C-alpha positions in Angstrom: 0.0 0.0 0.0 2.8 2.4 0.8 4.6 1.7 -2.4 1.4 2.2 -4.4 0.8 5.5 -2.6 4.3 6.7 -3.5 3.9 5.7 -7.1 0.5 7.5 -7.2 2.4 10.7 -6.3 5.2 10.3 -8.8 4.0 13.5 -10.4 4.9 15.4 -7.2 8.6 15.5 -8.2 7.8 17.1 -11.5 5.6 19.7 -9.9 8.2 20.4 -7.2 11.1 20.8 -9.6 9.1 23.2 -11.7 8.4 25.3 -8.7 12.0 25.4 -7.6 13.2 26.3 -11.1 10.7 29.1 -11.9 10.2 31.0 -8.7 13.3 33.1 -8.2 12.0 36.6 -7.8 13.2 40.0 -6.7 16.4 42.0 -7.1 17.5 43.1 -3.6 16.5 42.2 -0.1 15.6 44.7 2.6 17.4 44.1 5.9 15.8 41.6 8.2 14.7 42.9 11.6 17.7 41.2 13.2 16.4 40.5 16.8 14.5 37.3 17.3 11.7 39.2 19.1 10.9 41.1 15.9 10.0 37.8 14.2 6.5 36.4 14.6 4.9 33.0 13.9 2.6 33.8 11.0 0.4 31.6 8.9 0.5 31.9 5.1 -2.7 32.5 3.1 -4.5 29.4 1.7 -2.1 27.3 3.7 -1.7 25.4 7.0 2.0 26.4 7.3 3.0 28.9 9.9 6.6 30.2 10.3 8.7 33.0 11.7 9.4 35.6 9.1 10.5 39.2 9.6 8.0 42.0 9.7 9.0 43.4 6.3 7.7 40.2 4.7 3.9 40.3 4.1 1.5 37.6 3.2 1.4 37.3 -0.6 -1.8 37.8 -2.5 -0.6 35.7 -5.4 0.7 32.6 -3.8 0.9 30.8 -0.5 3.9 32.4 1.2 5.4 35.7 2.1 7.1 38.4 0.1 8.9 41.7 0.7 7.2 43.9 -1.9 10.0 46.4 -1.9 12.6 43.9 -2.9 10.6 41.0 -4.3 12.3 38.4 -2.0 10.0 35.6 -1.0 9.2 32.4 0.9 7.0 30.3 -1.3 5.0 27.3 0.1 3.7 24.3 -1.7 1.5 21.8 0.2 0.7 18.2 -0.7 -0.7 15.1 1.1 1.6 13.3 3.5 2.2 10.4 1.1 4.0 12.7 -1.4 6.9 13.1 1.0 8.9 10.1 -0.1 8.9 11.3 -3.7 9.3 15.0 -3.2 12.3 14.6 -0.8 14.2 13.0 -3.7 14.9 16.5 -5.1 17.9 16.6 -2.8 19.3 13.5 -4.5 18.8 14.7 -8.1 21.4 17.5 -8.6 21.6 16.8 -12.3 17.9 17.3 -12.8 18.0 20.6 -10.8 21.0 21.7 -12.8 19.0 21.3 -16.0 16.6 23.9 -14.5 19.3 26.3 -13.5 19.7 25.4 -9.8 23.3 24.5 -9.3 25.9 23.9 -6.4 23.2 22.0 -4.5 24.0 20.5 -1.1 21.9 18.5 1.3 22.5 19.5 4.9 21.0 19.4 8.4 19.0 22.0 10.3 20.2 21.9 13.9 17.2 22.4 16.2 14.6 20.9 13.7 13.3 17.5 14.4 10.9 15.2 12.6 10.9 14.3 8.9 12.6 16.8 6.7 15.2 17.4 4.0 17.1 20.7 3.7 18.8 21.7 0.4 20.8 24.8 -0.5 21.9 25.9 -4.0 22.3 28.8 -6.4 20.4 30.0 -9.4 21.2 32.4 -12.2 18.2 34.3 -13.6 17.5 37.3 -15.8 16.8 39.2 -12.5 20.3 38.3 -11.2 21.9 35.6 -9.1 20.0 34.0 -6.2 20.7 31.8 -3.2 18.2 29.0 -3.2 17.1 27.5 0.1 14.6 24.6 0.1 12.9 22.8 3.0 10.8 19.6 2.3 9.0 18.5 5.5 6.3 16.1 6.6 4.2 17.0 9.6 0.6 16.6 10.8 -0.7 14.9 7.6 1.0 17.4 5.2 4.0 17.3 3.0 5.3 20.9 2.5 8.0 22.4 0.3 9.2 25.9 1.3 11.5 27.7 -1.0 13.4 30.9 0.0 14.8 33.0 -2.9 17.5 35.3 -1.7 19.4 37.7 -4.1 23.2 36.9 -4.0 24.2 40.5 -3.5 22.0 40.6 -0.4 23.9 37.6 0.9 27.2 39.1 0.0 26.3 42.3 1.8 25.1 40.3 4.8 21.8 42.1 4.8 20.4 38.6 5.1 22.3 35.5 6.1 21.8 31.8 5.6 21.3 31.5 9.4 18.3 33.8 9.3 16.7 31.8 6.5 17.3 28.6 8.5 15.7 30.2 11.6 12.5 30.6 9.6 12.7 27.0 8.3 13.4 25.6 11.8 10.2 27.3 13.1 8.0 26.1 10.2 5.0 24.0 11.4 1.7 22.7 10.2 -1.4 24.2 11.8 -4.7 22.3 12.2 -6.6 24.5 9.6 -5.7 26.6 6.6 -6.1 30.4 6.6 -8.5 31.4 3.9 -6.9 33.7 1.3 -8.4 35.7 -1.5 -9.1 33.9 -4.8 -7.7 35.5 -7.9 -10.2 34.3 -10.4 -13.7 32.6 -10.8 -15.0 30.2 -13.4 -18.6 30.5 -14.4 -18.6 27.2 -16.2 -17.0 23.8 -15.5 -19.2 21.4 -17.5 -18.2 17.8 -16.4 -15.1 19.0 -14.6 -14.7 19.2 -10.8 -12.0 20.9 -8.7 -9.4 18.3 -7.6 -6.4 20.0 -6.1 -5.0 23.5 -5.3 -1.3 24.3 -5.7 0.4 27.4 -4.2 -3.0 28.3 -2.8 -4.1 30.0 -6.0 -3.5 27.6 -8.9 -6.3 25.0 -9.3 -6.7 21.8 -11.2 -10.0 20.3 -12.4 -10.7 16.8 -13.7 -13.7 14.5 -14.3 -13.8 12.8 -10.9 -12.7 15.5 -8.5 -10.1 13.0 -7.2 -6.3 13.2 -7.3 -5.2 11.2 -10.4 -3.8 7.7 -9.8 -0.4 7.6 -11.3 0.7 4.1 -10.0 -1.0 2.0 -12.6 1.1 -0.4 -14.7 -0.1 1.4 -17.8 -1.1 4.8 -16.8 -3.7 6.6 -18.9 -3.9 10.3 -19.7 -6.8 11.8 -17.9 -8.5 15.0 -19.2 -7.5 17.8 -16.9 -7.9 21.6 -16.9 -5.6 23.9 -14.8 -5.8 27.6 -14.1 -2.5 29.1 -12.7 -2.0 32.8 -11.9 1.6 34.1 -12.0 3.4 34.4 -8.7 4.3 38.0 -9.3 3.1 41.0 -11.3 5.7 40.9 -14.1 4.3 42.5 -17.2 4.4 40.3 -20.3 5.6 42.3 -23.3 5.0 39.6 -26.0 1.9 37.5 -25.2 2.3 35.3 -28.3 5.9 34.3 -27.6 5.1 33.7 -23.9 2.2 31.5 -24.8 4.3 29.6 -27.3 6.9 29.0 -24.6 4.2 27.8 -22.2 2.9 25.4 -24.8 6.3 23.9 -25.4 7.0 23.5 -21.7 3.9 21.5 -20.7 5.2 19.0 -18.2 5.4 15.3 -19.3 5.0 16.0 -23.0 7.5 16.2 -25.9 7.3 16.7 -29.7 4.9 19.6 -29.3 3.0 20.5 -32.5 0.8 23.6 -33.0 -2.5 23.0 -34.8 -4.0 26.5 -34.4 -3.2 29.8 -32.6 -4.9 33.2 -32.3 -5.4 36.3 -30.3 -8.3 36.2 -27.8 -10.0 38.5 -25.2 -11.4 36.7 -22.1 -12.7 38.4 -19.0 -11.7 41.7 -20.3 -8.0 40.6 -20.6 -6.0 40.3 -23.8 -4.6 36.8 -24.4 -3.3 34.3 -26.9 -4.7 30.8 -27.5 -2.9 27.7 -28.8 -4.3 24.3 -29.7 -2.0 21.4 -30.5 -0.6 18.0 -29.5 2.4 16.5 -27.7 3.6 13.0 -27.0 3.1 11.7 -23.4 6.6 10.8 -22.1 5.3 7.8 -20.0 2.8 6.2 -22.4 4.1 7.3 -25.8 0.6 8.2 -26.8 -0.5 11.5 -28.3 -2.1 14.1 -26.0 -4.2 17.1 -27.1 -3.1 20.4 -25.6 -5.1 23.7 -25.2 -3.5 26.8 -23.7 -4.6 30.3 -23.2 -2.2 33.0 -21.7 -4.0 36.1 -20.4 -2.2 39.3 -19.4 -3.4 40.9 -16.1 -4.6 44.5 -16.1 -2.2 45.5 -13.3 0.7 43.2 -14.3 1.1 39.5 -14.0 -0.7 36.9 -16.0 -2.9 33.8 -16.0 -2.3 30.5 -17.7 -5.3 28.3 -18.6 -4.4 24.9 -19.9 -6.3 21.7 -20.7 -5.0 18.3 -21.8 -6.8 15.1 -23.0 -5.9 12.0 -25.0 -5.6 13.1 -28.6 -8.4 10.8 -29.8 -10.7 12.4 -27.3 -9.6 16.0 -27.8 -12.3 16.9 -30.3 -14.9 16.2 -27.5 -13.0 18.0 -24.8 -11.6 21.0 -26.7 -15.0 22.7 -26.8 -15.3 22.1 -23.1 -11.9 23.6 -22.4 -12.9 26.6 -24.5 -16.1 27.1 -22.6 -14.3 26.9 -19.3 -11.8 29.5 -20.5 -14.5 31.8 -21.8 -16.1 31.7 -18.4 -12.9 32.9 -16.7 -13.1 36.1 -14.8 -10.2 37.7 -12.8 -11.0 38.9 -9.3 -9.8 42.1 -7.9 -7.6 41.7 -4.8 -8.8 43.9 -2.0 
């Protein structure tokens, strides 16, 4: 049973590695408050995780975690069921896979003062915004597997405006509360058709499938299940070229290769300008063809939304119209 559960969550590694690779934000880091008494145990929105973070870090309105708006530095939290732990913790033993995503010089080490089940990983990442120190905690506690990623600009580390010890203090304090704190939703869908919400990632990204259940990935011959995902960006970066950004997103759909575009066009949905692509890709596990539908929408005040649907290619003619109806019913919500 344990082995089957671990196999069922094999997709967790792919999701985790994508988060690690893509979420290095900010340019500089404002000084931490220094004294331990200035830190408070605070719970992230749409999350059961609470941790000690300095007062200049505020709860993010775009993901589960905390961000210093002035600098863009962040603590980002991903939560999964407890059974995901055995798979997700393997990120610390796959430096070559992380290196392919730009995270290098990784090292697994201990967190003195932290007990229980955890893996702590440090590394570096080069991005267009500059070099970052990468600090990653994977923990299992109280029925939850959590991955917390701290993205710290290298120049802030060099100037000692923030130290590795200060990041580790936050990680040592991280704990799982009994209930999640409700955060604001960034969008609504007026139509779902046969689809039901199945899981939330980062507190704001949501996935929908036909059963409302987490997909079983441990079958001997796994089949591709129709699924639709809505994912807001984690920051308010303005996209200058929607078409190119949508094409990049289409080519980077996880688990697929040999992407082929069948149609593409400009769209306007929910008052937002966007770009739609319909095509196919080959499923890496089964070798079968998968239909792919993607819409990238530019937010009014910066940031963006990705709406994506996949289904077996043979069934895509039936589901494409459903994906388009779901996308047409998308409406961004104003954060208060």
